[in-house]
N, C-alpha and C positions, 0 to 999 in steps of 0.2 A: 959395627953392628947397629942397625938402626932401631932407635926405641919406638915401642908402640904409643900413641896418645890415647889414655883412657878418657873417655867422654863422661861426665857426670850427668845422670839423668835425675830430674827433680823428682822428690818423692810424690807418690800419689796422694791426692786429697781424700779425706775420708768420704766425701760425696762420691768420688770416681770409684773408690773401692766398693761402697754400697750399690752403685749402679753395675758393676762387674758382677756382683754377687746375685743381683736380680736377673742379669743375663743368663749366668750360669745355673740358675734355678735354686740356688742356696736361699734366697731370700725372695719374697713376693711383693709385687705391686698390684693391688686389686682393691676394688671399693667394698664396703661392709656387706652389700647384698651378695657379691661373688663369694666372700670368705663364708658367710652363713650357709649360702646354698652348697658349697663345697663341704662344709661341716656335715650337712644333712645327707647329701646325696653321693659323695664320691666314695669310691672304694666298694668291694664285693659284700654282698650279705647286708647292705644298708636299707634295703626296701623289701617288705613282704606284702603279699596279697592277702586280705582278709574279707570275711563277709560279715556286714553289720546291718542288723535290721532287714536281712534278706538282699542287700546289694553288695557287690563287690566294691571294695575300696583299698586304699593303699596304707600301710602301716610303716613308719619310720624308726628304725631301730635306735637312732640317737636319743630318742624320747622315752625309751624302755632300758630296762637292764641294771639301773641303779638300784640302791637298797629301797630308797623312797622316791619311785619314779612316777612319771604321769601315767594315769589310768585311764583308758578310754579316749575321749576327745577326738576321735578319728577325724569327723567332718572339720572340726575347728584346725587340727593340725594340717590336713590336706589343703584347706584354704591358705594357712600361712605359708606352707611350703611353694604353693602356686604363685603367691604373692611375690615371695623373695626371688624364685627363680625368674619370674617375669621382669623384676626390677634388675636382676644380675645381667639379663639379656638386653637391658636398655628399654624396656617397656614403660608403660605409664605408671607402674606401681613405684618407680624411682621417685617420683613426685607426690607420694601419698603416705599416709600413716595407716598402720594396721590396727584397728580398733576392736577389742572383744567386748560385747555387751551381753549382760545377763544378770540372773538375780544374784544377791550376795550369797557367798558361801558354796559356789559352784565350781571353783578352781582356777578362776581368771588369773589371779596374782600368783598363785602357786605355778601355772603355766610359764608366766613371763619370768619368774625368778628362776624357774629351772632352765629356761632358755639361756638366761644370764649366766648361770653357773656353768652349763655345757660349753657356751662360746668362751668363757675365761679359760677354761681347761683346754679348749681348742687352740687358743692362741698362745698360751703357755708352751706349747710344742715348739721345739727349736726351729723347725722349718715353717712355722706360722707365725712366728713373732713380728709384732709390728714395730716400725722404727720411725723416729722424727728426728728433728735437728735443733741445735741450739747455737746461738751466736757467742763467741767467747773473746776475751782480750777487748772488751768494750772501754776500758780505761784508756786505750790508745786513741779512741775517737773523740773523747771528751764529750761532756753534756750529759753523761748518765751518773755522776757523782760517784757513789759506792757500789752501783750496780755493773758487776764485771761480765755476769753471764745472763743471757735471756734465752730461754726455751721457747719454741713456737707454743704459742698460747692454746692453740686448737690441735696440737700434735699432728701437724702437717706431715705428710709422707716425704722423705728426702726426694722421691722422684717428682714430686710437685715442684720443689725447689730447682731441680735440674731442668725443668720445663719453662722455668721462669727465670733463668740466669741472665738473659738478655731481653732488651725489648722486642727485638726481631724474632718471630716464630722459626724462621729460617735457620738463624744462628743458633738457636736452642737445639734444633734438630742436628745441626752440625757437631754440636758440642756432644749429643748422645751417640752420634756416628763414631766420633773419636773414642768413646767408651767401648765401642765394638757392637752397637746395635745396628742392624740392617733396617732398610727403608720399611719392609713389611712389620718389623717389631717396633719400630717407632711409631707406625699408624696405630698400631694395637695399643701402646701406651697413651697415646693422644686421645684415645676413647674415654679414658678416665681424666682427661685434663681439667684443671680447675685453676683460677689464679691465685696467687699468694694472697693470705690474709693481709689486712691492713698494716699491721704492725711489722710482720715479717718483711714485707715489701719495703717499708719505710726505712727499717734498720738496714736491709741489704743494699738499699740504694746508698745510704751513708758509707757502708764499708766499701762499696765499689768506688765512691768519690775519694775515700782515703787511700785506696790502693790504685787511683789514677786509672781506673778502668781495667787493670790488669786482673782477669778473672781468676787465674790461678793464685795470685796473692790474696784475693778476696776470700776465696775458698779456704784458706789458712785459718779465717776467723769461724769456720763452720766445723761443728762436731756432729757426728751422727750418734744418737743414743736410742735405748729401748723405750718404747711406751710403756709406763708402769702399768700393772694389772693388779687393781686393788678394788676389792668390793666395798670396803669401808670408806676409801677416799672418793668413790664414785668415777674412777676412771676406768675407760673402756666398757664398763656398764654401770649406768647410773639411773637414780629413780627420783622423780620428783612428785611427791604426794600432794594433793589438792589441800589447801588450807583455807581458812576462814577469809572473808574479804579485809579484815584489818592487817593481818600478819603476813599476807601474800603480797608478792611484789615482782615484777618484771626482772629485778635485779637478781632474784633466785635462779631465774633462767639464764638471763644474758650476761650479767655482771655489771659492773659500774665503775665510774671513775675513781681511782685509788689515790686517797691523800697521801700515803707513804710514798708511792711512786713520785708524785708531784715534787716532793722534798728533793729528789735525786735529779729529775728530768729538768733540763733547762729550756728545751724547745717545747712549748705548750701545743705545738701543732703535732706533735708525735703520738700516734694513736696508742702507743704502749702505756700511755697514762690510764688507759681502760684496763681494769683487771678482769679479764674474761673468766678466769677459773673461779671467781667468786659465784659464778653461776653453774647450773648443772649441765648446760649443753656443751660448752666448750670442753669439758672434761671427757665426753664421749665423741668429740668432733673428728678424732682420727680413726675412723673405721670402728666406732663403737655403737652400743645399743642404748637408746635412751627409753625408759619406761615411764609413761605419764599415768600415774595412778588416778583414778576417779576423774579424767580429764575434763568432764563436762561440769563438774562441782566448782571448778576455778571461776573467778569472776571474769567478766566480759573482756577487760584489756589483756588479761593473760591469754585468754583463748584466741585473741586477736595476735598475740606474740606467736602462739603456736600456728596459727594460719601462715604468717610469714615464714616461719622456720620450715614448714612442711613443704610449702609452695616453691620457695626460693632456695631452700637449703643454705640460708646464710643467717648468720647473727649480725643484725644492723644495729649501730648505735651512732646517733648523731651523724649519719651519712657514711661512716667508716663500715666496710664489710669484711667479714671473714667467712669463707665457705666452710660448709661442713660434709663430712661424709658419715652420716649417721642413719641408722635403722630406727624409726620412732614406733614403738608398740605402745598403745594406750588401752586402759580399760574404763568401763562404766557400767554402773547397775541401770535396770531398765526404767526406773522411775526418773532418775536424773536426766536420762537421754530423752525421755518422753517431755520433760520439762523444757529442756533445751530445744527440742524441735518446735515447741510452741512459739518460740521467739523466732519468727520467720526471718528477721534481718540476719540471723546466725547461719543460713543456709551455706555460704561458701565453704566453711570449715568441713561440713558433712561432705560436700562434694570431693574434698581433698582426702577423705578417709575411705579406707576399705573396710566396711562394717561387717563384723561376723557375730551373728547372734549365738552365744554359748549356751548350749542346753545342759541340764543336770545329767550326769550319768544314769542311764536307764537299764544297765546290765546287771542283774543282782549278783552274778558270779564274780564280775569285776569289782562291784560294790563291797564284796567280802574283803577284798584287798584294802580298799580305802577305809572300811570299817576297823581293819587290823591297825592301820595307821592311827586311827583315832583312840583304839584301846590302849596302844602303845606297845613297843616291842620290850622296853625295859620291865625288869621284874618289879611287880607293884606289891606294895605292903600296906598293912592296916595302920591306924593312928598309933598303935603301940609297937609298930615295927615287925610285926609278924607277917610271913609271907601270904599274900592274898592270891587265891586261885580264881581262874576264869572258867566258866561253865563251858563245855564244848558246843552248846547250843546257842551260846550268846551271839556271836558272830552272825550266824543266819537269822536269828530273831530280829536283830538290829537291822540287817541288810534288807530283809524282805519288806519291814515296816516303812523304811525310807523309799525304797524302790515303788512301792505300791502308792506312796503319796505322790509320785512324779507321773503315774499312769493317767492320763486324761479320760474322761468319760467317752464311751463309743457305744453304738448300737451294734457293732459288728462283733466286738471282742468283749469279754469280762476282763476286769483288772489282771487277775491271775493268768488268763491266756496271753493277755499283752505282755506280761512280766516274763512268762515263760519263752515265748517267741522272740522277745528282745534280748534273751540270753542265749538264743539258738537252740533252744530245748523243744521238746514235744509237748504240743497243748491240744491233745484229743484229736479232732478231726480238722481244726483249724490249721491253715498252711502260713507260711511266711508271707505269700502273696497277699493274704487278707490284711497282715500288719503293714505291709508296704502301702496298700490301698488306704489304710486309716492314717499313716503318716502323711502321705501325699494329701489327703483332704485337709489334715490339721494344718499343714505348713504352708496351704494357700491363704490362711486366714491373716488379713492384714494386721490384726492386733498380734504381736509377737507373743505375748504373754499366754496364748491359747494354743501356741504350736506344740508339738510333740516334745515332751521333756523340758519344756521352759519353766513350768511351774512345779513346785514340790517343796518338800523339806530338804535344806541344804546341809552341807558338811559342818556348819558351826552350830546347828540345830542338833546334830548327831554328837558333836562334842559336848554339848550342854547335857544332853540325855545321859551320856556316860558319866559326867560329873554327878548328876543327881543321883545315878545308881550307886557311886562310889561313896557318897555322904550318908547314905541310908544306914540306920543302926543294924538292920539285919545283915547287910553286907559286911559291916566291920565285925560284928560278933560271930558271923558264920565262917569269917575270913574267905569268903567267895562270892564272886560277882555272878549271881544266880540270874539265869536267863529270864525266868518268868517276872522276875521284878523291874525288866526294862520296859514293859508295856505301860505301868503307872508312870514311869519317868518320862517316856515320850508323850504321854497323855498331859502331863504337866507342861512340858515344853511348848505343846500345841496351844493348851490354854493360855499360857504366858506371853508367847511371843508371836503367835499369828494374830493379826489384827482383823483381817476380813472374816466375817461371820460364815460366809459360804465355803471358803478355804477351810476354816476350822472344822466345820461339819463333815466336809469330804474327808480330812485327814482323820478324824476320829473313827469313820467308817471303815476307811482303809486299815486303821489299826485292828479293828475287829477282824478282817479278813486275815491279816498277818497273824492274829493269834490262832486262827483256825489251822493255818499252816504250820505253825509251831507246834500245835497239839499232833499234827500227823507225824511231825520229825520225832516228837517224843515216843510215838507208838513204835516207830522203828527201833529206837534205842531199846525201849522196854523189851521188845521181841528178842533182840540181839542178846540183851542181858539174860533173858529167861533161858535162851538156848545156849548160853555160856560160850556164845562165839560172836566176835566182832562183826562179821559179814553174813551172819544166819540170813537176814532178809534179803540181801543181794542175791544169795545162791538160790534160795527159794523163787525170786522174781525171775532169775535167769533159767531156772527149772521150768517154770510156767512158760515162758518164751520159747524154750527149745522143745518143749511138749507140743506146743501149738504148731510149730513148723514140721515136727515129726509125725504128727498124728495122720497126715495125709500122705506121707513118704511111701512110694511104692514098694520099698524093700521092708515094710513094716511086717513081722510075723505074727503068728497067733499069739505069741507069748508077749506082745506088744512091747518088745524091747528095740529100740532104735539106736543106732551107732552113728554118732556124727563127729566131725572134726572140730576141736575146740580151737576157735580163730586164735586165742591168746597163746596157747601152748603148741598148737598145730598136731596135737595127739587125738588118736580116736577115742571116743568116750561113749560107753554104753549107757542108754537112759531108759528106764521103765515109764512108759506113758500111762498116767494115772488120770482117766477121763473123769472121776469124781472130784479130783483136786481142780481141774481145769474148769469143770462146771460150776464148782462152788465159788470160784474166784470170780468167773463172769457173772454169776448171780449177785455177788456182793456189789459189783458195779452197776447193776440194775438191768442186765441184758438177760430177758426173759426167754424169748424164743429163738430157735436155731438160726434163722435168718440174721437176726442182730448179732448173735455170738459168732457166726461165720464172717460177716462184714468186720467184726472187731478183730478176729483172728488175721484177716488179709491185711487190716491196717499194721498189726504187729509185725507180720512178715515183710511189709513192704519197708517199715522203719528199720528193721533188722538189716534188710539188704542195702539201704542207703548209709546207715551209720556204721557199719562194720567195714566197709571199704575205707573210709577215712580213718576210724578208730577202732582197732579190733578190742580195746579195753572197754567199749561203751557198754554200760551195765543197766540201762532202763530206770535207774533210780531217779531220775528227774521226771518219771511219770507218776505223780502223786497218787493219782486214783488207783492205778495198778498196784504200787507199793502198800496202799491202805488195804486194799482188798485182799492181797496175799497174806499180810500181816494178821487181819481179822480172822480169815479162814484157819491159818496156823494156830492163832491164840485159842480159838473156839475149839478146834479138834484136839490140840495137845492137853489143854486143861479142862476139858470136859468133866473129868472125875472131880474137880476141885469146885465145881460150879462155874467158876470164872476166875480169870487172874485177878481181876479187880477185886473180887470177894475174898480171894486167897490173901492177897497183899493188905487188904483193908483189915480183915479179921484174923490177927494173929495170936488168938487165944490159944490154938493147939500147935503142938510141937512142930508138926509137918509144915505148916504156913509160915512158921517163925523160921524154920531152916530155908525154906524157899527165898523168904525176903532176906535172909542173911547172905545166902548164895548169890543172890541178884545184886546185892550191894557190892559184894566182893567183886564180882565180874565188873561192875561199873567202874569201880575205883582202879582196879589192877589192869583191865583190858580195854577199857573205853574212854579213859581220860578224864573220869569224874573225881572230885573229892567226896568225903563222906557228907558234907553238907548239901552239896548241889544233887548227889545220888539220892539222898533221902526226901529232898523236897521234889525231885523229879517224880519219884514213885508215889509221893502224896498227890501231886498234880494230876498224875495219871489215873488215881483212884477216884478223882472228884469228876464231876460232869462239866466243869468250867471250859467254854470255848469248844465245846463238842459241837460238830455241824451235823 
């Protein structure tokens, strides 16, 4: 019986295994722009359409959804996504840096840090992991002393090594075809081709010499390893913050000659004598994101280093080159950038940057989320360790104060109208078209600081105002962050931190407007407390709206009862139309004759029709004038016997008034989220004439 001869097949090298995994789709070979673009755009439900300041734009879900996520920044995020997508598709953006310019405290650094965090999470997924290679067994080569293993200093992808195994491009393609790649797939790989870095090339040539040109034997010295993902080590995502002129050095970015390596390496021509990981760039060179914080604060020679890195995408030291695969994102404040532009010889770096001017958030509804970040989600305590309550009106008071400071002067819109329209709310007769015109006019100004949303009080000032509120003795003794105390705190911040006298005067005036809005907000609370119902004002406002729609209904009988379908519940609801109530509300708004009243009613009907289609829960509570008018009418009619609610609450010498006061305090504490301190202070404030418009 003839024996079969068993042929031994040589084990596959780790490089070949990696290449086969790339071919099968288990691993990926892509540049950083393709990775970031995939992170943002790939998959269902990643993109939404939203309307911002009257214009339709895109919203990308990857930047939302976290507990502390990015709020707003629609234009800036759209610019960034467009930049990355263009670079991923081989456009000119691949040779540029993305630079965010804006006032301090408007979220530039938070945006980049958040992007870095999401990217690390994305690459941590097994299917997105990045790999590099290291050379092992160097003791066999000699000349490396006690150095036995050397990892690629710039975390080069193993496929880059596979495309550089031989001097000839054809031979490299032939090797890839033996791994199973077809011609079209090889051509696709070569779109991301770059040469090996100086030290990887030098060491691999030595290994090939040792193996007498046998590539399989040479590849036994190559191990494939994962690129480490570490925020603290600065690998994959790294940051370089501008330092002063004495302590900053190009070494911090590029690396330098290593004395410890020279003690081991005998060949002084070996590029491995340079320690690139000493610099910030090499650690993110394998498909990472480099964050250059306040890039234009750096001294000139460092800016020149950045120019070389951005333009050529290489680290260059003494003629040696290491190609990079890095997304460079930078930030700068307006004043530093203006100073930099004045030095005309620095123009080349600006040409290599995609500049995006980041404005402050101008939507007060979104600002409420940012304010919540500053107030803090952790339970606050007093100096003595007792629980510290937060006034339900505090967030609104802070948010409108800061948003109004960001509203520029305009002949077409008042600050409140601008603020309302920016949040997508009703602003009387004024439309979003007017806001769009105002923004377009402002954004044509060559002085960036005069554009829409570019000037105003930032998040750091907001944080300072909260700190001042916390340290007040009234806050500590009352165990409550009372909303009324935030206005003196903001005033203190404006006086201490705003240097320009014109800006200071504007912000203090904006603060007066914010106090007026706060008082209107308090009126709603007081009425709800008086009626012993959390949504009393909302119900009366919607009653007015439904009466206005029903008053002209064809099926309205002599009993004035109109039956309508509630858009929230879908049920039929009977409503008695009270013309006295309608007229009283309209007179409170200054509508004297029937023509004015009819015009206003038509506007209300139109708003109802537009809003209810999109949001059946819309309640007209953003219409401050209407809310105030309804509240005033109800308060006047319901407490006419007591003279006025203010009088009743101020003069508690009789038992009836004291009972009313106690009942309202009880409702505020148990139903409206107040504590006894802020409930009492809110009623006291209501009884004064402070900030009454």
